[in-house]
N, C-alpha and C positions, 0 to 999 in steps of 0.2 A: 720086661717089667717096666711099667710106666711110673714116672716120678709123680708123687702126690704134690700138687701145688701148695706152697706154704703161704698162708694168709697172715699178715701182721694183725695184731690185736687192734681193734678200732679204738681210736682216741675218743674219749667221751666228749660230747659237745658241752658248750657252756650251759645249755639248758639242763642237761643231765647233771652237771656239777651243782647247779643252783638247786635243783630238786633234791639232790642228796643232802646238801646243807640244810635245806628247808625241812627235810624229814628228821634231821637230827635236832633242830631247834624248836620245831613246832609239834604240838600234839596232832593226832590225825584229824580231830574236829576242826582245829584252826586251819589245817591244810585244806580241808574240804571247803570251809567257808571262804578262804582266799581264792581257791580255784573257782568257786561259784560266783564270787564277786567279779573276777576277771572275765568269766564267760558272760556275765550280765553287761559289762562294759562293751565287750565285742558285739553283743546283740544290739545294744543301744546305738552303736556306731553304724551297724548294718541298717537299722530302721531309719536313722537319720539320712543315710545315703539314699534309701528307697524313697523317703519323703521328698528329697531334693529332685530326684529323677522324675517322680510323679508330678511335681509342680512344674517342671520344665515341659513335660508332655502336655499338661493341661494348658499352659500358656501358649504353646505352639498351636494347639487345637483352636484356642480362642482367637489367635491371630489369623488363622485361615478363614474363620467365619467372617471376620471384619472385611 
């Protein structure tokens, strides 16, 4: 007979704890709005990074032509 491995309960992360507090304090509509706003911030950061990279590539191409 094999022993069944015992797994300790996972300790919730800070993110999970904050989401639990958020769900208690905010209505579902506010949670959705906050999550959408954060996703917009992340998308804006990604676009800004892409713009900087594109500018670098265009400047490098222009330097090669000179």
